[in-house]
C-alpha positions as CSV (number, residue, x, y, z in Angstrom):
1,M,-14.9,-0.3,-23.9
2,T,-12.1,2.3,-23.5
3,R,-9.4,2.0,-20.9
4,L,-10.8,5.1,-19.2
5,S,-14.3,3.7,-18.9
6,Q,-12.8,0.4,-17.6
7,R,-10.9,2.4,-14.9
8,I,-14.1,4.2,-13.9
9,G,-16.1,1.0,-13.7
10,S,-13.4,-0.7,-11.7
11,G,-13.0,2.3,-9.4
12,L,-16.7,2.3,-8.6
13,C,-16.7,-1.4,-7.9
14,L,-13.6,-1.2,-5.7
15,T,-15.1,1.8,-3.8
16,A,-18.3,-0.2,-3.1
17,L,-16.3,-3.2,-1.9
18,L,-14.2,-1.0,0.3
19,L,-17.2,0.5,2.0
20,V,-18.9,-2.9,2.6
21,V,-15.7,-4.4,4.0
22,S,-14.9,-1.4,6.3
23,F,-18.4,-1.1,7.8
24,W,-19.6,-4.7,8.0
25,A,-16.9,-7.3,7.4
26,P,-15.8,-9.3,10.4
27,S,-12.3,-8.7,11.7
28,L,-11.1,-12.2,10.6
29,S,-12.3,-11.8,7.1
30,I,-10.5,-8.4,6.9
31,C,-7.3,-10.1,7.9
32,A,-7.8,-12.8,5.3
33,L,-8.5,-10.1,2.6
34,L,-5.3,-8.2,3.6
35,C,-3.3,-11.4,3.3
36,A,-4.9,-12.2,-0.1
37,I,-4.2,-8.7,-1.5
38,A,-0.6,-8.8,-0.2
39,T,-0.1,-12.3,-1.8
40,V,-1.3,-11.2,-5.2
41,A,0.7,-8.0,-5.1
42,L,3.9,-9.8,-4.0
43,S,3.4,-12.4,-6.7
44,E,3.2,-9.6,-9.3
45,F,6.3,-8.0,-7.9
46,Y,8.3,-11.3,-8.2
47,R,7.4,-11.4,-11.9
48,L,9.5,-8.3,-12.4
49,P,12.9,-9.8,-11.5
50,T,11.9,-13.0,-13.2
51,A,11.5,-11.1,-16.4
52,L,15.2,-10.0,-16.0
53,A,16.2,-13.6,-15.3
54,I,16.8,-12.9,-11.6
55,P,15.6,-15.8,-9.5
56,S,13.9,-15.4,-6.2
57,F,12.3,-17.6,-3.5
58,Q,8.7,-16.6,-4.2
59,I,7.0,-19.1,-1.9
60,M,9.2,-18.1,1.1
61,G,8.4,-14.4,0.4
62,I,4.7,-15.0,0.2
63,V,4.6,-17.1,3.4
64,A,6.6,-14.4,5.2
65,G,4.2,-11.7,4.0
66,I,1.2,-13.7,5.2
67,L,2.8,-14.3,8.6
68,I,3.7,-10.6,9.0
69,I,0.1,-9.4,8.4
70,A,-1.7,-12.3,10.2
71,G,0.7,-12.0,13.1
72,T,0.1,-8.3,13.5
73,W,-3.7,-8.8,13.3
74,L,-3.5,-11.6,15.8
75,S,-1.5,-9.5,18.2
76,F,-4.2,-6.8,18.3
77,T,-7.0,-9.4,18.5
78,L,-5.4,-11.2,21.4
79,K,-4.8,-7.9,23.2
80,T,-1.0,-8.2,23.0
81,A,-0.6,-5.1,20.9
82,T,2.4,-4.0,23.0
83,L,4.3,-7.0,21.4
84,V,3.2,-6.4,17.9
85,Y,6.5,-4.9,16.8
86,E,8.5,-7.7,18.5
87,H,6.3,-10.3,16.6
88,E,6.9,-8.5,13.3
89,L,10.7,-8.3,13.9
90,L,10.8,-12.0,14.9
91,I,9.1,-13.0,11.7
92,L,11.5,-10.9,9.6
93,F,14.5,-12.3,11.5
94,V,13.4,-15.9,11.0
95,T,12.6,-15.2,7.3
96,I,16.1,-13.7,6.7
97,I,17.8,-16.7,8.3
98,A,15.5,-19.1,6.3
99,I,16.3,-17.4,3.0
100,L,20.0,-17.6,3.7
101,I,19.9,-21.2,4.6
102,R,17.7,-21.9,1.6
103,Q,20.5,-20.6,-0.6
104,F,23.0,-23.0,0.7
105,P,22.1,-26.1,-1.4
106,Q,21.6,-24.2,-4.7
107,K,24.7,-25.4,-6.5
108,N,23.6,-24.2,-10.0
109,N,22.4,-20.7,-8.9
110,E,25.1,-18.3,-10.1
111,Q,23.2,-15.3,-8.7
112,P,23.0,-15.9,-5.0
113,L,23.3,-12.2,-4.0
114,T,20.5,-11.1,-6.4
115,T,18.3,-14.0,-5.4
116,I,18.5,-13.1,-1.8
117,A,18.2,-9.4,-2.5
118,S,15.2,-9.7,-4.7
119,T,13.4,-12.0,-2.3
120,L,14.0,-9.8,0.7
121,F,13.2,-6.6,-1.2
122,G,9.9,-8.0,-2.3
123,I,9.0,-8.7,1.4
124,F,9.9,-5.3,2.6
125,Y,8.4,-3.5,-0.4
126,V,5.0,-5.2,-0.4
127,P,3.8,-7.0,2.7
128,F,6.0,-5.0,5.2
129,L,4.7,-1.6,3.9
130,F,1.2,-3.0,3.3
131,N,1.1,-4.2,6.9
132,Y,0.6,-0.6,8.0
133,F,-2.9,-0.9,6.8
134,T,-3.3,-3.6,9.5
135,K,-1.9,-1.2,12.0
136,L,-4.0,1.7,10.9
137,A,-7.1,-0.5,11.1
138,F,-6.6,-2.3,14.4
139,T,-4.2,-0.2,16.6
140,W,-6.9,1.9,18.3
141,E,-9.7,-0.5,18.7
142,C,-9.3,-4.3,18.9
143,P,-12.5,-6.0,17.8
144,S,-13.2,-9.7,18.4
145,W,-12.5,-12.2,15.6
146,L,-16.0,-11.8,14.3
147,G,-16.5,-8.1,15.2
148,P,-16.5,-5.3,12.6
149,L,-13.8,-2.7,12.3
150,G,-13.7,0.0,14.9
151,P,-14.6,3.6,13.8
152,T,-11.0,5.0,14.3
153,G,-9.4,2.4,12.1
154,R,-12.2,2.6,9.5
155,L,-12.0,6.4,9.2
156,L,-8.2,6.5,9.1
157,V,-8.1,3.9,6.3
158,L,-10.9,5.6,4.3
159,Y,-9.2,9.0,4.8
160,L,-5.9,7.6,3.5
161,I,-7.4,6.0,0.4
162,A,-9.5,9.0,-0.4
163,V,-6.6,11.5,-0.2
164,V,-4.0,9.3,-2.0
165,K,-6.4,8.1,-4.8
166,I,-7.8,11.6,-5.4
167,T,-4.2,12.7,-5.7
168,D,-3.7,10.0,-8.4
169,I,-6.9,11.1,-10.2
170,G,-6.0,14.8,-10.0
171,A,-2.5,14.1,-11.4
172,F,-3.9,12.0,-14.2
173,V,-6.6,14.6,-15.2
174,I,-4.4,17.7,-15.0
175,G,-1.4,15.9,-16.5
176,S,-3.3,14.6,-19.5
177,R,-4.9,17.9,-20.2
178,L,-2.3,20.5,-19.3
179,G,0.9,18.5,-19.0
180,R,3.8,20.0,-20.9
181,H,6.9,19.6,-18.7
182,K,8.2,16.1,-18.0
183,L,8.7,15.2,-14.4
184,I,11.3,12.3,-14.6
185,P,11.1,11.0,-18.1
186,R,13.8,8.4,-17.4
187,I,11.4,6.7,-14.9
188,S,8.0,7.6,-16.2
189,P,7.7,9.4,-19.6
190,N,4.0,10.3,-19.2
191,K,4.2,12.1,-15.8
192,T,4.5,15.8,-15.8
193,W,5.2,18.7,-13.4
194,E,1.7,20.0,-14.1
195,G,0.2,16.6,-13.2
196,F,2.4,16.5,-10.1
197,I,1.2,19.9,-8.9
198,G,-2.4,19.2,-9.8
199,G,-2.3,15.9,-7.9
200,V,-0.9,17.5,-4.7
201,I,-3.6,20.3,-4.9
202,A,-6.3,17.6,-5.4
203,G,-5.0,15.6,-2.4
204,W,-4.7,18.7,-0.2
205,L,-8.4,19.6,-1.0
206,A,-9.5,16.0,-0.3
207,S,-7.7,16.1,3.1
208,L,-9.4,19.4,4.0
209,G,-12.8,18.2,2.8
210,F,-12.5,14.9,4.8
211,Y,-11.6,17.0,7.9
212,L,-14.5,19.3,7.5
213,L,-16.9,16.4,6.9
214,L,-15.9,14.8,10.2
215,D,-15.2,18.0,12.1
216,G,-11.7,16.6,12.8
217,Q,-13.0,13.6,14.8
218,F,-11.6,10.3,13.5
219,G,-13.1,8.1,16.2
220,L,-10.6,8.2,19.1
221,I,-8.2,10.5,17.2
222,S,-8.8,14.2,17.0
223,M,-7.2,16.1,14.1
224,S,-6.8,19.8,13.9
225,I,-7.1,21.9,10.8
226,Y,-3.3,22.2,10.8
227,D,-2.9,18.5,10.8
228,A,-5.3,18.2,7.9
229,L,-3.4,20.7,5.9
230,I,0.0,19.1,6.7
231,L,-1.3,15.6,5.8
232,G,-2.8,17.1,2.7
233,I,0.7,17.7,1.5
234,L,2.5,14.8,3.1
235,L,0.2,12.0,1.9
236,P,0.1,13.1,-1.8
237,L,3.9,13.4,-1.8
238,A,4.4,10.0,-0.2
239,G,1.9,8.5,-2.7
240,M,3.7,10.0,-5.7
241,V,7.0,8.7,-4.4
242,G,5.3,5.3,-4.3
243,D,3.9,5.7,-7.8
244,L,7.3,6.7,-9.2
245,T,9.0,3.8,-7.4
246,E,6.8,1.2,-9.0
247,S,7.2,2.9,-12.4
248,M,11.0,2.7,-12.0
249,L,10.7,-1.1,-11.1
250,K,8.4,-1.8,-14.1
251,R,10.5,0.2,-16.5
252,A,13.6,-1.8,-15.3
253,A,11.7,-5.0,-16.2
254,N,10.3,-3.6,-19.4
255,S,6.7,-4.1,-18.1
256,K,3.8,-1.7,-18.6
257,D,1.7,-3.1,-15.8
258,A,2.5,-5.4,-12.9
259,G,-0.6,-7.5,-13.7
260,Q,-4.0,-7.7,-15.4
261,L,-6.2,-8.4,-12.4
262,I,-8.2,-5.1,-12.5
263,P,-9.7,-4.0,-15.8
264,G,-8.3,-0.6,-16.8
265,M,-6.0,-0.4,-13.8
266,G,-3.5,-3.3,-14.2
267,G,-2.6,-5.5,-11.2
268,A,-2.9,-5.3,-7.5
269,L,0.5,-3.8,-7.2
270,D,-0.5,-1.0,-9.7
271,L,-3.4,-0.2,-7.4
272,L,-1.4,-0.2,-4.2
273,D,1.8,1.5,-5.4
274,S,1.0,5.0,-4.0
275,L,-0.8,3.5,-0.9
276,L,2.3,1.5,0.1
277,F,4.1,4.7,1.0
278,G,1.1,6.6,2.2
279,A,0.0,4.1,4.8
280,P,3.3,4.2,6.9
281,A,3.3,8.1,6.6
282,L,-0.2,8.4,8.0
283,Y,0.3,5.8,10.7
284,M,3.5,7.3,12.0
285,Y,2.1,10.8,11.9
286,T,-1.0,9.7,13.8
287,K,0.9,7.5,16.3
288,I,3.5,10.1,17.1
289,L,1.7,13.5,16.8
290,L,-2.0,12.7,17.2
291,A,-2.6,9.6,19.4
């Protein structure tokens, strides 16, 4: 089986799983799934500095990531959404202090600065950014522990994934067929300007198509044609920045993929790279300009 056929098969399975979870899974199980995904992706990230002999406090990072996501979900579920950002900041503050204290007894660690930096960067890069999925899903409707996801959160998450991943597909297809001019070969030698432009156009069309399909009504959020056009540019650009960021990190660690969890796609971090930047972009645009 070729890598392309593996990617197609994995993509279809993940799409089916996404639809099942978004329409029928209880709120509690969605929180557990988000925590599990963040844990796997963060574990994959910590393998990158380890490959460069840079130590990190992996368990502390993973615990902090789970607390950030679970705490945000719990804030919405308990109807204390006004305190969600205070909870998040409190967890980050306690985590920073705990990591600094954890460094004190390490007599033989000659890289305290890099240990602290890699641990904290992993937290901010993976669970902190990934937590915007939790906010997209639960900000506008707060289901009970066993209730399904509300329509606003469901549609926003599906819209985000559709636009960003169609951008990825468009960039791959156009780049592999027509790519001639390298984008940033120092970071990713296979990415081209043709693929970049093709991906943005594909994402822009996906945003417009999603808007027309829903007539601009994302549950409690109304989106105009102008918003769809703007987001059709903003989300692909954010996604590509995320893609290039992970490529830069993997290249620094001399690693082709962050993991081997998903056949044909690599690890969880390889799947999330573009979404980690797209989720905050969509959330802030929606929260500030649409809600």
